[in-house]
C-alpha positions as CSV (number, residue, x, y, z in Angstrom):
1,M,-33.2,-12.4,-52.8
2,V,-30.7,-13.9,-55.3
3,L,-31.8,-14.1,-58.9
4,L,-30.1,-15.9,-61.8
5,L,-31.2,-14.7,-65.2
6,F,-30.7,-17.1,-68.2
7,G,-31.5,-16.7,-71.8
8,P,-30.0,-17.0,-75.3
9,P,-28.4,-14.1,-77.2
10,G,-31.1,-11.7,-78.4
11,C,-33.8,-12.8,-75.9
12,G,-34.1,-9.5,-74.1
13,K,-32.2,-10.3,-70.9
14,G,-30.6,-6.8,-70.7
15,T,-34.0,-5.2,-70.7
16,Q,-35.4,-7.5,-68.0
17,S,-32.3,-7.2,-65.9
18,R,-32.7,-3.4,-65.8
19,L,-36.4,-3.6,-65.0
20,I,-36.0,-6.2,-62.2
21,T,-33.0,-4.5,-60.5
22,S,-34.7,-1.1,-60.7
23,W,-37.8,-2.5,-59.1
24,L,-36.0,-4.5,-56.4
25,K,-33.2,-2.0,-55.8
26,I,-30.5,-4.7,-56.0
27,P,-27.3,-4.7,-58.1
28,A,-27.0,-6.6,-61.4
29,I,-23.7,-8.4,-61.7
30,S,-22.3,-9.8,-64.9
31,T,-19.1,-11.8,-65.4
32,G,-17.9,-9.3,-68.0
33,E,-18.4,-6.3,-65.7
34,M,-16.7,-8.1,-62.8
35,L,-13.6,-8.8,-65.0
36,R,-13.5,-5.2,-66.3
37,A,-13.8,-3.8,-62.8
38,E,-11.0,-6.0,-61.4
39,I,-8.7,-5.2,-64.4
40,Q,-9.5,-1.4,-64.2
41,A,-8.8,-1.4,-60.4
42,G,-5.5,-3.2,-61.0
43,T,-6.1,-5.9,-58.4
44,A,-4.2,-9.1,-58.3
45,L,-7.2,-10.9,-59.7
46,G,-7.5,-8.4,-62.4
47,Q,-3.9,-8.6,-63.4
48,A,-4.1,-12.4,-63.5
49,A,-7.2,-12.3,-65.7
50,Q,-5.7,-9.7,-68.0
51,S,-2.5,-11.8,-68.5
52,I,-4.6,-14.8,-69.4
53,M,-6.8,-12.8,-71.8
54,A,-3.8,-11.1,-73.4
55,G,-2.4,-14.5,-74.3
56,G,-5.7,-15.5,-75.9
57,G,-6.8,-17.8,-73.1
58,L,-10.1,-18.1,-71.3
59,V,-10.3,-17.0,-67.6
60,G,-10.9,-20.2,-65.6
61,D,-13.5,-21.0,-63.0
62,D,-11.1,-20.5,-60.1
63,L,-10.5,-16.8,-60.9
64,V,-14.1,-16.1,-61.9
65,N,-15.3,-17.7,-58.7
66,E,-13.0,-15.7,-56.6
67,M,-14.1,-12.5,-58.2
68,L,-17.7,-13.5,-57.7
69,L,-17.1,-14.2,-54.0
70,Q,-15.5,-10.8,-53.5
71,R,-18.3,-9.0,-55.4
72,V,-21.3,-10.6,-53.6
73,S,-19.7,-10.2,-50.2
74,K,-19.9,-6.4,-50.6
75,P,-22.5,-4.5,-48.5
76,D,-24.7,-3.5,-51.6
77,C,-25.4,-7.2,-52.2
78,S,-26.7,-8.0,-48.7
79,P,-30.4,-7.4,-49.7
80,G,-29.8,-9.6,-52.8
81,F,-28.4,-9.4,-56.3
82,L,-29.1,-10.5,-59.9
83,L,-26.5,-12.6,-61.8
84,D,-26.3,-12.4,-65.6
85,G,-23.8,-14.7,-67.3
86,Y,-22.9,-16.7,-64.2
87,P,-22.9,-19.6,-63.6
88,R,-21.7,-20.8,-67.0
89,T,-20.7,-24.3,-65.9
90,V,-22.1,-26.9,-63.4
91,E,-18.9,-26.4,-61.3
92,Q,-19.7,-22.7,-61.1
93,A,-23.3,-23.5,-60.1
94,E,-22.1,-25.8,-57.3
95,Y,-19.7,-23.1,-56.1
96,L,-22.5,-20.5,-56.0
97,D,-24.6,-22.9,-54.0
98,R,-21.9,-23.1,-51.4
99,V,-21.3,-19.3,-51.4
100,L,-24.9,-18.6,-50.8
101,D,-25.0,-21.1,-48.0
102,D,-21.9,-19.6,-46.4
103,L,-23.3,-16.1,-46.6
104,K,-26.6,-17.3,-45.1
105,M,-28.5,-16.2,-48.2
106,P,-31.5,-18.1,-49.6
107,P,-31.1,-20.4,-52.6
108,A,-31.2,-18.6,-56.0
109,V,-34.5,-18.1,-57.9
110,V,-33.8,-19.1,-61.5
111,L,-35.5,-17.1,-64.3
112,H,-35.0,-18.7,-67.8
113,L,-36.2,-16.6,-70.7
114,D,-36.9,-19.1,-73.4
115,V,-37.4,-18.1,-77.0
116,P,-37.6,-20.4,-80.0
117,N,-34.4,-20.3,-82.1
118,D,-36.3,-19.3,-85.3
119,A,-37.8,-16.3,-83.5
120,L,-34.3,-15.3,-82.3
121,V,-32.8,-15.7,-85.7
122,G,-35.5,-13.5,-87.2
123,R,-35.1,-10.9,-84.5
124,M,-31.3,-10.7,-84.6
125,S,-30.8,-11.0,-88.4
126,S,-33.3,-8.1,-88.8
127,R,-30.9,-5.8,-87.0
128,R,-29.2,-3.0,-89.0
129,Q,-26.6,-0.5,-87.8
130,C,-25.4,2.8,-89.0
131,P,-21.7,2.6,-89.6
132,K,-21.3,6.3,-88.9
133,C,-23.2,6.9,-85.6
134,S,-23.6,3.2,-84.5
135,R,-27.3,3.6,-84.0
136,V,-29.0,0.2,-84.2
137,Y,-32.4,-0.5,-85.9
138,N,-34.6,-3.5,-86.2
139,L,-36.5,-4.0,-89.5
140,L,-39.3,-5.8,-87.7
141,H,-39.9,-3.6,-84.6
142,Q,-37.9,-0.4,-85.0
143,P,-37.2,0.3,-88.7
144,P,-35.7,3.5,-90.0
145,R,-38.1,6.1,-91.4
146,V,-36.5,5.7,-94.9
147,A,-35.7,2.1,-95.8
148,G,-32.0,1.4,-95.6
149,L,-31.0,4.8,-94.3
150,C,-30.1,6.1,-90.8
151,D,-32.7,8.5,-89.4
152,D,-29.9,10.8,-88.0
153,D,-27.4,11.1,-90.8
154,A,-28.9,9.3,-93.9
155,T,-25.9,6.9,-94.0
156,P,-26.7,3.5,-95.6
157,L,-27.3,0.9,-92.9
158,I,-25.3,-2.3,-92.7
159,T,-25.7,-5.8,-91.3
160,R,-23.1,-6.5,-88.6
161,K,-21.2,-9.8,-89.0
162,D,-22.6,-11.0,-85.6
163,D,-26.2,-10.5,-86.9
164,R,-25.9,-12.7,-90.0
165,E,-28.1,-15.7,-89.9
166,E,-25.4,-18.4,-90.0
167,V,-23.4,-16.6,-87.2
168,V,-26.6,-16.2,-85.1
169,R,-27.4,-19.9,-85.5
170,A,-23.9,-20.9,-84.5
171,R,-24.0,-18.7,-81.4
172,L,-27.4,-20.2,-80.4
173,E,-26.1,-23.7,-80.8
174,M,-23.1,-23.0,-78.7
175,Y,-25.2,-21.3,-76.0
176,D,-27.5,-24.3,-75.9
177,C,-24.6,-26.8,-75.5
178,L,-23.0,-24.7,-72.7
179,T,-26.2,-23.8,-70.8
180,R,-28.2,-27.1,-70.9
181,P,-26.2,-28.8,-68.1
182,V,-26.4,-25.7,-65.9
183,L,-30.2,-25.4,-66.3
184,A,-30.5,-29.1,-65.5
185,H,-28.7,-28.4,-62.2
186,Y,-31.5,-26.0,-61.2
187,Q,-34.5,-28.0,-62.6
188,H,-35.6,-29.2,-59.1
189,T,-35.1,-25.8,-57.4
190,D,-36.9,-22.5,-57.7
191,Y,-36.7,-22.6,-61.5
192,F,-39.1,-20.8,-63.8
193,Q,-39.1,-21.0,-67.6
194,I,-40.6,-17.9,-69.0
195,R,-41.8,-17.3,-72.6
196,G,-39.4,-14.6,-74.0
197,D,-41.1,-14.1,-77.3
198,R,-43.6,-11.5,-76.0
199,S,-43.3,-7.8,-75.3
200,P,-41.0,-6.7,-72.5
201,G,-43.9,-5.5,-70.5
202,Y,-45.7,-8.8,-70.5
203,I,-42.5,-10.7,-69.6
204,F,-41.8,-8.3,-66.7
205,E,-45.4,-8.7,-65.5
206,E,-44.9,-12.5,-65.3
207,I,-41.5,-12.2,-63.5
208,S,-42.9,-9.7,-61.0
209,G,-45.8,-12.1,-60.4
210,I,-43.3,-14.9,-59.6
211,L,-41.2,-12.8,-57.3
212,E,-43.7,-10.8,-55.3
213,P,-44.8,-13.8,-53.1
214,R,-41.1,-14.6,-52.4
215,L,-40.4,-11.0,-51.4
216,G,-43.0,-11.4,-48.7
217,N,-41.4,-14.7,-47.5
218,V,-38.0,-13.0,-47.4
219,Q,-39.4,-10.1,-45.3
220,Q,-41.1,-12.5,-42.9
221,A,-37.8,-14.4,-42.5
222,M,-35.9,-11.2,-41.8
223,E,-38.4,-10.1,-39.2
224,A,-38.4,-13.5,-37.5
225,G,-34.6,-13.4,-37.5
């Protein structure tokens, strides 16, 4: 089973990715992790990507696609995998369709965590961080015991630049512009829009309810094959 996990910054994708992959025993793959692994290994792809990034450029589709192909062709991906942060463009989505077809894998199941922008802004702008130990708090859901002070070392908490409301809104607007065409590519496939403004447990319960029948179909297909 191949899963694509979409959702704006702050929607809780990381939590759901961990829950899903732990349950299904499949690897979670992100573009950033692929890039770091190739660079750390010193491969030709990693060296090419590092050179581009060192010059302030963005790694293009060709390089990212080649990294993806190498990663999903490894044995640990044969039962399936979850992609987070890929595809980012319609061209990448079309490439992934071809890769899955070539690998004789089923079409991807798309899970889209949808959270209203105002809720995301409230959630992200309520974050506070300790500048000394880097512990992160949330004034709405996980506040410090003493207002404004870190529980561990009593250091005054700060608001990170990325968590300021105007920065959050700009990031969400950029995400929406980039992602809308990709989501449109998958609208007529196995696509599920899931309310992401609920507790992680409720969200995972809905996701597992979506995936369980498909797990049975995959098992039947493997036994028939």
